[in-house]
C-alpha positions in Angstrom: -3.4 19.6 -48.6 -1.4 16.8 -50.4 0.3 14.5 -47.9 2.6 11.6 -48.9 4.8 8.8 -47.5 7.9 7.4 -49.2 10.7 5.0 -48.2 13.4 6.8 -50.1 16.2 4.2 -49.3 19.0 6.7 -48.7 18.1 10.4 -49.1 21.7 11.4 -49.8 21.6 9.2 -52.9 18.1 10.4 -54.0 17.7 14.0 -52.8 17.4 15.4 -56.3 14.9 12.9 -57.4 12.8 13.3 -54.2 12.8 17.1 -54.5 11.9 17.0 -58.2 9.0 14.7 -57.4 7.8 16.9 -54.5 7.6 20.0 -56.8 6.2 18.1 -59.8 3.4 16.5 -57.8 2.6 19.6 -55.7 3.2 17.7 -52.4 2.7 19.8 -49.2 4.1 17.3 -46.6 6.2 14.2 -47.2 7.0 11.6 -44.5 10.2 9.8 -45.4 11.7 6.5 -44.2 15.2 4.9 -44.4 16.9 8.3 -44.9 20.1 6.5 -43.7 21.9 9.5 -42.3 22.4 11.7 -39.3 21.2 15.3 -39.2 24.7 16.6 -40.1 24.7 14.4 -43.2 21.2 15.3 -44.4 21.1 17.2 -47.8 19.0 20.2 -46.6 19.9 22.6 -49.4 17.9 21.2 -52.3 14.8 20.9 -50.0 15.2 24.5 -48.7 15.7 25.8 -52.2 12.4 24.2 -53.2 10.6 25.8 -50.3 10.6 22.8 -47.9 11.5 22.7 -44.2 12.9 19.4 -42.9 12.6 17.7 -39.5 14.4 14.4 -39.1 15.4 11.6 -36.7 18.6 9.8 -37.9 21.2 8.2 -35.7 23.5 6.5 -38.2 23.7 5.0 -41.7 20.7 2.7 -40.9 17.0 3.4 -40.6 16.1 7.1 -40.1 12.8 9.0 -40.6 12.0 12.5 -41.6 9.4 15.0 -42.8 9.7 17.6 -45.5 7.0 20.3 -45.5 6.3 23.6 -47.2 3.8 24.4 -44.4 4.8 25.1 -40.8 5.6 22.0 -38.7 4.8 22.1 -35.0 5.0 19.8 -32.0 7.9 17.7 -33.3 8.2 14.4 -31.5 10.9 11.9 -31.7 9.7 8.4 -31.1 6.7 7.2 -29.1 6.7 6.7 -25.3 6.7 2.9 -25.1 9.0 2.1 -28.1 11.3 -0.8 -27.4 14.9 -0.9 -28.4 16.8 -3.7 -30.1 20.0 -5.7 -29.6 20.8 -9.3 -30.2 22.9 -9.4 -27.1 22.3 -8.1 -23.5 23.1 -4.4 -23.1 23.5 -2.7 -19.8 20.6 -0.2 -19.4 18.5 -2.0 -22.0 18.8 -2.3 -25.8 19.2 1.0 -27.7 16.3 2.8 -29.4 16.4 3.0 -33.2 15.5 5.9 -35.5 12.1 4.6 -36.6 9.4 7.2 -35.6 8.9 11.0 -35.9 5.7 13.0 -35.6 4.8 16.6 -36.6 1.6 18.6 -36.6 0.7 20.4 -39.8 -2.4 22.5 -40.2 -4.0 20.6 -37.3 -3.1 17.1 -38.7 -1.0 14.9 -36.5 1.3 13.0 -38.8 3.7 10.2 -38.0 6.5 8.9 -40.3 7.2 5.3 -39.3 9.7 2.7 -40.4 8.5 -0.6 -38.9 11.2 -3.1 -38.2 11.7 -5.6 -41.0 11.6 -8.9 -39.0 14.4 -10.4 -41.2 13.3 -14.1 -40.7 10.7 -16.2 -38.9 13.3 -17.4 -36.4 15.2 -14.1 -36.1 14.9 -12.1 -32.8 14.2 -9.1 -35.0 10.8 -10.6 -35.7 9.9 -10.6 -32.0 11.2 -7.0 -31.8 8.9 -6.1 -34.7 5.8 -7.5 -33.0 6.7 -5.8 -29.8 7.4 -2.5 -31.5 4.0 -2.6 -33.3 2.2 -3.7 -30.1 3.5 -0.8 -28.1 2.8 1.7 -31.0 -0.8 0.4 -31.1 -1.2 0.8 -27.3 0.2 4.4 -27.3 -1.9 5.3 -30.3 -5.1 4.0 -28.7 -4.4 6.0 -25.6 -3.7 9.2 -27.6 -6.8 8.7 -29.7 -9.0 8.3 -26.7 -7.7 11.5 -25.2 -7.9 13.5 -28.5 -10.6 11.8 -30.6 -11.3 14.9 -32.7 -7.7 15.4 -33.9 -7.0 14.0 -37.3 -4.1 11.4 -37.0 -2.3 9.5 -39.6 0.4 6.8 -39.1 2.3 6.7 -42.4 5.2 4.8 -43.6 6.8 1.5 -44.5 5.0 -1.1 -42.3 7.0 -4.1 -43.7 3.7 -6.1 -43.6 1.5 -7.3 -46.5 -1.9 -7.7 -44.7 -3.7 -9.4 -47.6 -2.7 -12.3 -49.9 -3.2 -10.0 -52.9 -0.6 -7.6 -51.5 2.2 -9.9 -52.8 2.7 -11.6 -56.1 1.0 -15.0 -56.6 4.0 -17.2 -56.2 5.1 -15.7 -52.8 5.9 -18.4 -50.2 3.6 -17.4 -47.4 4.8 -20.2 -45.1 8.5 -19.4 -45.1 8.7 -15.6 -45.2 8.2 -12.6 -43.0 5.8 -9.8 -43.9 2.9 -12.3 -44.3 3.2 -14.4 -41.2 0.2 -14.7 -38.9 1.8 -12.8 -35.9 2.7 -9.9 -38.2 -0.7 -9.7 -39.8 -2.3 -9.9 -36.4 -0.2 -7.0 -35.2 -1.2 -4.9 -38.3 -4.9 -5.8 -37.7 -4.7 -4.4 -34.2 -4.5 -0.9 -35.6 -7.9 -1.4 -37.3 -9.3 -2.7 -34.0 -8.3 0.5 -32.3 -10.1 2.6 -35.0 -7.6 3.3 -37.8 -8.4 2.8 -41.4 -6.2 2.3 -44.5 -7.4 5.5 -46.2 -5.9 4.5 -49.6 -7.2 0.9 -50.1 -10.8 1.8 -51.0 -9.6 4.4 -53.6 -6.7 2.3 -54.9 -7.7 -1.4 -54.3 -4.8 -2.9 -56.3 -1.2 -2.1 -56.7 2.2 -2.7 -55.0 4.4 -0.2 -53.3 7.7 -2.1 -53.2 9.7 -4.2 -55.7 13.1 -5.7 -54.7 16.1 -4.7 -56.9 17.0 -8.4 -57.5 15.7 -11.0 -59.9 13.9 -8.5 -62.2 11.1 -8.1 -59.6 9.9 -4.8 -61.0 9.7 -5.8 -64.7 7.9 -8.9 -63.6 5.6 -6.9 -61.3 6.6 -9.2 -58.4 6.1 -6.6 -55.7 4.5 -6.1 -52.3 2.1 -3.6 -50.9 3.7 -2.7 -47.6 3.5 1.1 -47.4 0.4 2.5 -45.9 -1.4 5.6 -44.5 -3.5 4.5 -41.6 -5.9 7.3 -40.5 -8.1 7.9 -37.5 -11.8 8.5 -38.2 -11.2 12.3 -38.0 -8.4 12.0 -40.6 -10.2 9.5 -42.8 -13.2 11.9 -43.1 -10.9 14.5 -44.6 -9.4 12.3 -47.3 -10.7 13.2 -50.8 -8.3 11.2 -53.1 -5.4 8.8 -53.0 -2.8 7.4 -55.3 0.2 5.1 -55.6 3.0 6.6 -57.8 4.3 3.4 -59.5 6.3 5.3 -62.1 8.7 6.4 -59.4 10.2 2.9 -59.4 11.3 3.5 -63.0 14.2 5.5 -64.3 17.7 6.0 -63.0 18.5 5.2 -59.4 15.0 4.7 -58.0 14.2 3.7 -54.5 12.8 0.2 -54.2 9.6 1.8 -52.8 7.3 4.3 -54.4 5.3 7.2 -52.9 1.8 6.8 -51.5 -0.3 10.0 -51.6 -3.5 11.3 -50.2 -5.3 14.6 -50.7 -6.8 16.0 -47.5 -9.5 18.7 -47.1 -8.1 20.9 -44.4 -9.3 24.3 -43.2 -7.2 26.7 -41.2 -7.1 25.4 -37.6 -9.2 27.5 -35.2 -7.5 26.3 -32.0 -3.7 26.0 -32.4 -3.2 25.5 -28.7 -4.8 22.0 -28.6 -2.5 19.3 -27.3 -1.3 17.3 -30.2 1.2 14.7 -28.9 1.2 11.5 -27.0 
């Protein structure tokens, strides 16, 4: 099975390009981020014509996550139990939840498409929200993995964190920018402490996944590696290959992110009744 993640940066703008890539690269399941639309606005038709079913979580023109799969998707879950909301001002009943997480089970694999909060600035309340969001996700994931250690699990998406210095271009200002701050990197490292592995890094040690549209970042290769597939031991054992599709940043109307892909050796599941959600 070929599984991928891609921050598409507005699916209504890039539906044709995404569907073309899905077919061309023989992708079975794609987790998408920043779809930037509600269900009523999603361009289902080109996906369905290409043989893909879509499950999504979109609330407005911001954020939004989805899956497109040509294999059956089961146990669809919107959000994770402890997810915090966000608001810069006090809101009665607590801050609203954003459309940042969706999970499906495909052929026995538990897959999450995640759009981690950006952080915006080192002094911005959105950074505290980002750290809280990641911490609660790690806690929920740890609980679920302890209850279902044999189920292959992957947390895929735009993490908005560059965990290594080599994951940004050499002149990046580490002291004054988000994505590389100590709290953000510590939050990312927590997922490794609970047993997840970056299943792409060993196979593709170098390469960025994001280049800003401004200041000729892509031609200068001034990018960041912030899109990851983090797998449980049961998932990592199944991965046979991985790739970063840099060429998808080229051409007309690209996203500022590119797809990250893994090939997974999956047999037909023997017990389809196993609990698969947390």
